[in-house]
N, C-alpha and C positions, 0 to 999 in steps of 0.2 A: 432528425440533427442537423440544421442547417447556416451554414457559415457563422458560428460561433463563437463570438470575441468576449474577452474578459478582459479585466484592467481594474488595477485599485490606485488608489490613490491615496496617497501620505506622507508627509513633510514637504506639502508646495510641488511635485511632482506626481505623474501617474506610469504606472510600469504594467503593461501587458503580458498578462502569463501565457491567453489561450489565441492562436491567430487564427480565425477563419476554419474551423471544425467545423467537418459535414462527415456524419453520416448515416447510417439507418438501420435499422435492429427489428426483425421479424419474429414473428409470434411463438417464440421455445427456444430460440435461439441465444446461443450461447458467445460472447462475445468478449473477446478480453481488447484490455484498455492497458500498455504496460510501455514503459517506461523504466528511464531514472527516478531518486529521488527530487521535487524541483521541477518535472517537466509539465507537470501543471494537471494528472491524470486527476485529485480531488477536486482541485478546480472545475473539471468538467462535471464531476458527479455533483456538486453542490449546486453546480447552476441548472442543472436538470431539476435540481430541486423545490429550487424556487429558493434559495434557502445560502445566497450572499446577502451582507448588509448594503441596504440600497442606499446609505450615506455614503459608502467608500468605496461601493462599487461598482463601475459599467457593466452590462453586461449587455450586448449584441448579436444582432443575429435571431434564430428563430428555433425552438424546443415545442416539439408535437408530442404530445403523447393522444392515441385516440383521438388526433383531429383536434384536439386541445390545446390554446396554446400556453407556456411556462410564462414565456418573457415577454415582460412585459405587461403582463394580466395580474387584476387587480388582488390584491392579497387573499378578499373571502375565492376569490376562484381557485388562486394556487392553494388553499389551505384546503381546500376540496377537491382536488385531485392526489394533494401530499398522503398518502397512505392507505390510498383507496382506489388507484389507477396507476399511482406509481412509489414507489416505498426505496427506504436505504438500510443498508446492513453498514453500521459504523464498526475502525477498526476496535477502539477501543470501548468494548461493551461495558464496564465500571463507567467509565465517565455520561455513559448516552445514556444512560438507567437511571431511573429516580432510586436515589436509597433509602426514600423514604415511605416507598407503596410496597409491599409485599409482589414478586413476579406475576401471581393472579392479578390481582390489581389492573396494575400497569396494560397487559390484558387482554382486560374486561372493557378498559378506559380507549385503549385502540379501538377495537369493535364499536364502541356506543359514537364513538365521534362521526362515525357512518355507520350507522345502522342507530336513529331516533329513537326509532319505534319500540326498538329492541328496549328491555328487561333485565336489572341487576340477572335474575335467576341466568335467563338468558346468554346474556355474558358472559359469565361465568361459566357457562358452560361450553359455551366456544372456545374459551381461555384454556380451561380445560381439556380440552379439545386438541386443540393446538400445542399445546408442551407436553402432551403424552406423544404428538407425533412428531415433533424431536429431540423422543428420549429423555424428559423430564420427569419424572414418577410424580402418581398424584402427592404422596406427602411433603413434597418437597416444591410445590405451589404454591405455598404461603409464606416462602423462606425468600428473605432479602436478598440480592445482590453480590452483596460481600461473602454471604455463606454458600455461593457458591464457586467454582473453581473454574480457570479462564477460556474453554474449554464449552462448560454447560451454562457462563454466559454470554459466549455467542451465541449459542442454540437459542437461549430469549431472544437474545434480541433477533433470529429467525423468523420467531414464530412469531415476537411483534410486528415484524415487515409482511408475514403473509397471510398473519389475520384475519384480511381483508379482501384477500387475493386478489391483488393488483397485477397489471399486466407486463408492468415493465417494475423489477428488482435490479438494484443496483448496490452493489457489494463491492466496498472500497476496502480495499486492505484488510479479507476480514478471516485469516488465517496468518499475517504474521508474526500475531505475536504470543501463537501455539508451539507446541513443537510438533513435529514432522507425524505420529503417531494422531493426536487431537487433532490435525490439521485434515487428516487423509479424511477421517471420520466426516468432519465439519462439510466438510466439499462432497462426499458422498451424499449428505442428506442434502444437502441443496442439489444435487441431479435429480435424485431421485424427487424432490419437489419440485421442481421445473419442468419432470416429466408428466406428472401427476395433473398439475394446473397447469403447463400451456404456459407461466411465464417468461418472459422474454429477462435475458438477466446480462448487464454489462458487468462486468468485473475487473474492476479496477485492482493492479499488480502489479508490482517490478520483477515478481521470478516466472522468467522464463517456462521454468519446468511447471508450473500449477496452471497456465496457459495450455502448454503443450496434451496435459492430461485431461486440463473439461470445455477448450472453450473449439467454436468453433470457425469461427474465424477470428483473427486480432486486429488492432491499430497498434503500432509503434508512434510513439511524443516523443518527442525530446524540445527543450526548449520552447513549448507552448505550441510546436507546429508538429500535425501529421506528415512522416516522413516514410513514413512506409502500411499498405496494411492490401486483407488478401484469407484469401483459407489456409487456418493456422499451417497444415500438412504442407502444404506449400512453400509457407515461410519462412518453418522452418533449417527444408531443405534446400529452397533457392530463394534466399532473399538478396536485392538486387543494391540495398542500402548501407553502405560499410557500417552505418552504427548501430543497424540491425544484425546486423555479423558480429558484431563485437557484443549484445547482448550477449543473443544466443551464444557464443564460443566463450564466455564469464562464467556461464554455468555448469558447474558439473554432470556428466553424465556416467554411464555402467560403467563403462571404460576409465574415467580415468583414476590412474592410482592414486590410492591416499597417499598425503603428503609432497604431492605432486602443487604447485602455486600457480595456481589459473590464469589466464592472461584477464588484464584489467579490460576497459571498456579505451582505457589509453595510449593501452602499449599492446591494444589489440589493431583491426582491420581498422579502428578508428583514427586511426593517427595517418592513414591514406588523407582524411579530411583537412583543408590547412586549416589552422586556429585560424578565427574570424573572420573567416571566409563564410559561400553561404555552400548547406549539402548540397546535394544532385537531386536532394525532396525536398530540397524550397527552406530549408530549419537555416538558421545558418549555427554557426557548429559553435559561435563563442570563445573568447578566449582560451589559449589555458589557463588550467587550476594552476595556481601555483605552488608551487614549491612539493608537486607531489612525487610519490616514490615509485621509484621505477629497481626494477629484479635488479639482482645482480648476480652475484656468482649461487651454485646450488645452496639453498640452506639459508641464505640470507637475502637481508631486504634494505635496499642502501636509498639515505635521506640525505639530509640536509644537515642532519644531526649525524652520523653515521651508521654504525652496523646493525643491527636486529639481527640476532638469531631468530630463525623462524622452523621449527619442529613439526606443523603444520600447516597450511596456510590459511592465511588474515589478512587482514585490509588496516594499513598502515595510513599515520598522517605524517608530514613535512616533520614536525616533532619528533617520531619517532615511536610515539605509541601505538597499541595498536586498538583498532578502533573498538567499542567492545569490550576493552581489556577489563572496565571499572577498577585506572591509576593511571590515569590524565597526568597526574602530580609527579610520577614517577619515569612521564617520557622520556626525557632528557639524559634519565640516570641511566636507565632499560637500554637507547640507542646509543649509550657512549658516548654521548656529550656531556659535556662539566656543569655540573648542577653550583647553582650561586645562589645566594642567601640573600636577601632585602636589599643586602645593601652594595648587590654586584658581586660580593666576593666568592671563589671558588670554594663551594665548603668542603669537607672532608671526604676522603674516600673517591671523590668523583675522578679525579686521575690518575689514581692508582689500580681503579678495579672499579664495578658498578657497584650502584649502592643495597640494590637489590637482586638477591638469587634465588633462584626455586628448584631446586634437586629431589627430581624423586619423591616428588611432594604422592602418600595418601591417601585419601579420606574416608574414613568408614563410617559407617549411622548402624548402630544398636539398636 
């Protein structure tokens, strides 16, 4: 990849999401592309696959796979590469898989697209072999995607991506929606298949722990710019860029004491970067997000709406609600802020105490 630039056009203006990204990927190598949400990681993966909408997206630079150019190539040429020389595992397998066809038929179709001479029987035999390789029992081959768990669906996605033995596999947050145990299984499977086939892997993730466990090298992106790159071990222990150090510092380790609040990117070493100025690596730091919650006394988070008692580490928004809590409507009340009705009047109970309180909750399933 050389000087890749990706811009999106809409509402009368153009926004550049990736600024001149360049890197090489060797056969059998696992390269981690890491950064926070919105840094441009997935945009890079889609550009490498030639999947951006040409009507709304401008892609510049060069992406070659085995000497074949992707950027600016005719659709027919890109389709010939996609699936055969370069493939992708998407984050949401349920959305990526067809709900109308069995997983066996979807694998067989992917195989026959690039093996025109193969008959239906040969394609299904290859599909069954791949399903078996990723741990899908033969009895489940004719099941549909909705009949599988999240981890099993991701195994199906990996099988489809590797059924034609591509040179490059792009794995876009392949384990983000999975629990820790299933995540470990999927990553181990990817590592085994990579060793068997020699396929190069571009692993896109925001999880520094995943990169540390699986990647030979890592690239760190921020705001569409590459800020630092190098061997994984070196970057994890000798990172030079403040943003890289902040990402690493925000990840829990074995030494992290349960209940300890982890530093955020804004409050850790990245605070040394002047908002709006350029990072040492050339990426603009951008304005500081408005209303970020800051760390207060032990056990609390302090934001614009008041204090929130934190019994365990969690992320909070300026409104006082916990990210992923599933109760954004209670954010103001939980944070101690006054709850108001549609007319702007203060609701009963808002001033006298929390609207909702959960104490010593236990849930058991029989």
